[in-house]
N, C-alpha and C positions, 0 to 999 in steps of 0.2 A: 704659511702653507699647512704646517702640522696642526695649527690651531683650527684652521678651516676644516681640515679632514676630521678632526676630533668632533667639532660641532656637527658636521654632516652625519657622522656615525651615531652620535647621541640622538640626533633628530630622527634618524631611521629607526634606532632602537626604541625611541618613544612611540613612534608609529606602530612598531611591531607589538609593543606592550598593549597599546590601545586595541589593536586588531585581535590579539590573543584574549583580551578581556571580553570583547564583543563576541568572539567565538564561543566562549563559555556561556555568556548570557543568552545567546541564540540557541546554543545546544541544550540548555536546560529550560528553555521557554515552554516546553511541553508540560511544565508544572503549573502554568497559568491557566486558570479557568476562563474559557472564552466568553462565558456569560458575564464576567466581570471585566475582562481585558480583551475585548474582541480583536482589536487591531494588533495588539502585541502578540496575540496567540498565533498569528500567521507568519511571524518572522522566521519560524523554522524552515520555511521555503528557501530562505537565503543562506542556509547553513553551508551548502557546498561552495558558495562564493568565499566565505571567510575561511573555510577549510583550505581552499586553494591558495588564498592570500597568505595564510600561515605557512604553507608548504613553500611558497616562493621566497618568503623571508628566510626559511631554513636553508634553502639553496644559496641565497645571497650570503648569509653569514658563514657558511661552510667554505665559500670561495674567498671572502674578504676578512672575516674576523671570527674565527672558529669558536672562541669562548662566548660570543654573543648568541651562538646557536642554542644556548640554554633557554633563551626566551621562547622561541617557537616550540622547542622540545617540551617545556613545561606546559605550554598551551595545549599541545597534543595529549600530554599525560593527564591533565585535569579534565580534558574533554574526551577521554577514552570511551566512556559509555555512549554518549550521543554519536560519536564518530562510528562506533561499532554498530549502532542502530541504523545509521545511514548507509554505511558502506562496509559491511563486515568482510573479514577475510578468514577463511576456514580451511582446514585440511580435509580433503574428501575421503569418505569411507565407503566401502562396498556394502550395500544393504544386505542383510541376512535373508535367508529363505523365510517365506511367510510374511514378508512386508506388504504394506498397502500403498498403492499409488493414489494420491488425492490430487485432483485438478480443480482449480477455481478459475472461472473465466466469465468476464462481463462480455457477453456475445453481441451487444448492441443490436438486439432484435433480429439477429441472423441476417444482417444486411450483406450484400456482396454477391448475389447470384450472378453467374456469368452467362455468356451466350449459349453455352452447352447445358444450361439448366442445372449446373452444379453449384454447390455452396462451399467455399473454402473453410468456413467454420465447422460445418458438419464433417468435411473430409478430415480436418485436423482432429476432431473428437474421435473419429473412427480409428485413426492411427495411434492415438494415445493409449487405448485399452486401459483406461483408469478403472480402479476398483470403486472409487467414489468420485462423482463428478458434480460440482456445485456451479450453477449458472446464475448470473445476474442479468437483468434486462432481457429475460428469456421470453418476453412477449414477441410474437412473430410478426414482422412487417409484411404487408402486401397480401394478406389473406392466405398464406401458405402454411398455416399452422398444422393442418392434417398431414401435409407432405413431410414437415419436419418431425412430427410425432411418429409417423410411420417409419421414418429412417431411424429415429432413436429407439423405437421399440425392437428393432432388429438387433441393436447393440446391447440393450439392458432389459433384464426381466422386471426390474423394480424401478419405479419412479414416483415422484410426488411433487406437487407444486404448491406454492403459497402466493396469493395475490393480495396486494394492498387493498384494504377496505376502501371502496369507492372506485376500484379499477386501476389500471395502469401497471405499475411495477410488478413483475413476476419473478419470483425466485424458484429455481427448480433444482432438485437433487435426483440424479440417476445413480443406481447402485447395483452391484453384483450381490448385495445382501438384502434381505427383506427390510422394507421400510414399514414400521408398524404404526406410524402416526406422525403428526407435526402440530406445532402450536406457534402462533405469532407472538413475538416479544413486543409488548405494548410500549409505544412511545409516540410523541407528537411528530408529524412530518407532513410536508406538503405533497410529496410524491414517492417516498422511499419507505422501506421497512426491513425488519429482520425476522427470521423464523428459525425455530429449532426442529429438526427432524430426528426421529428415533429409529435407529437401525439395529437390527439383530445380527450381531457378528459372533458366531460360535454360541457360547452360552452367556454372552455379555450384551448389554444394551449400550450402544455408543450414541451419544448426542452429537449430531452434526449441526452446527449453528451457521446458517448462511446469512450474510449481511449485505445490504446496500444502503450505506448511511447517506445522509442528506447531500444531494447534488448541489453544485454551485449554480447551475442553471445559467450559464453564460449564453448570451444571445450571439447570433452570427456576427453582429456588429462588434460585440466585446472581443470575440475571438480574432476578428480581422484587425481590430485596433491593437491588440497585444502582438499579433504577428507582425504588424508594421513597425512596432517599437523594437522588437527583436531584430528585425531586418534593417533597422536604421532608416526607415522610410517616413517616419513621423517627425514633424518639426518639434521644437522644444515645448511650445505651448500645448500642442495636441498631445504630446507624450505625457506631460504632467497631468492633464485632465484625464486621459485614458488610464494612467497609473492609479490615480486617486479613485476612479470609478471601479476599477478592477479590485483594488485593495478593499474597498467598502463591501463589494460582493463576496469576496473571499472571507472577510471577517464575519459577515452576516451568516454565511453558510457554516463557518466554524462554530459560531454561537449556537446554531440549531443542532449541530452534531454533538455538542457536549452532553445534553440530557439523554440523547440516544445512546451514546457510548456508556454513560452511567447505567442506563437500563440494561444493556447487554452485560455489563460487568456484574450487576446485581444478579442477573439470571445465572451467570457462571458461578458466582459465589454461593447462590442457593443450591447449586448442584455440585458443590465441591466434594471431591472424593469419587465422583463418577467419571467415566471415560468421555472426553470431550474433544472434538475436532471443530475448530472455528475458522471460517474463511470468509472471503468476500471483498467487495469494493468499498473501502473506507472513505474514499474521496478526500483523503488527507495524507500528508507526508509522513515519513518515518519520524520526524521531529514534530509531533503534534499531540495535543491533549487527548484526542480521540484514540489514537493508536496506543498511547501509554496507558490510558484508562482501561481499554479492552484487554490489553496484554497483561495487566496485573493478575497474577495467579495462573498464567498460562505461559507456555514456551512459544516465543516467536520463532517459527521454523526457519524463516529466511535468515534471521540474525544468528541462529544456532548452527546452520550448515550451508548457508548461501555464500556467494562471493560477488563482490562489486556492488554497484549502486542498484542494480536490479530494476531499472526503469520499466514500469509497467504501463503508464499512461504516456502516449506518444503523439498527441494530436495538437495542432494549432500552436506550436511553440512551447507547449507545456511538456516537460520531461521529468517525471518523478515516479517513485514507487508508491502507489496508493492501494495496491491489491496485496492481501496478506493471507497466510495460512498459519494458524496457531494450534496448539494441542495441550492437553493435560499432561501431568508428570508421568503417567503410566505409558506414554508413547515416547519413543526415541526417534527424532528425525535424522535421516542419514543423507538425504539429498533434497535440496530445495532450489528451484531455478525459475526465473522468468523466461519464458520461451518465446523468442522472437522469430520463430520459423513461420508464423502466420500473422498477417497484418490486416485481416478483414474487418477487425473491430478497432475502435480507438484505444482499446486496452490490449496488451499482450497477456496471454494466460500465465498463471503461476502454478507450478506443480511441486509436490513434495512426496517423498517416499518415507513412510513411517513404519516402525515395528512396535507392536504392542507388547509390553512386558506382562507376560501371563502369570508371573509370580506375585504380582501386586493384587 
């Protein structure tokens, strides 16, 4: 009996070691260039699965063999940075006077007008009183663009937009500070783009980079197929086929985002030493080449002062943080939160309260 118990514990320990190794490999998969390793570059989406598995192993060992708890503990230790990127825990601080509130929101073309002719997205924006508001997918559905613009003009004195060459994707910035110009950041894309807006804040020019990186462009059939898999309504053969098709689409989109992320990172590097606020819809997870590449040289505000997974995309069975706010070193982020108080879009907005260090 003792021998059987020992063999069982060693088998479980071996499984734990394997899961801890996979946790590390998945956690650092954001180092892989999707143009070289497209399928491997999307394994970061599975990170919470292995994080939970390692945690369950930790609970098991604490109950049955405490000294073996060192295995999952070491897994967590070596995976500290990717875990912090995915699900940070921070002590909250009160923002000082003179802080800026920045909101980034993929508004999904302002869909959701109700029977009373009100739009929950616009109502949310009015409540937030943001100093700087960055919108993605800001083209207005249903020919109500004049109505939306009139509403926004009552809230903000300054605004500017950038539209992808060829039409479609619109990025908008609304501000309580003068916007003195903008430029598109050139990169290849089917339907997305990034743009830098120049804001005059006090005696300084702050560059606000608004991004909407390559979309996955899942069809209604793709979304329904994945939803059926999550709900357990698909048979084994269908689930396998749908999973492969979805993985191929995710990998292809990740491959396209790689040069886009590098283009944005080059723009940030070119403007090193200047005040920068970067935000937008990255269409990629916290463990991804795109996020890591863009974040290089910037502070990820959610990682610095947010708490929890911060799920911002919440549609069709996909639940992951793909919306981000980042800043240069002359800003200190005090609060960063994904706001679930409005669900008119397939994204929740993310906001951050920043204070500029005037001594730098």
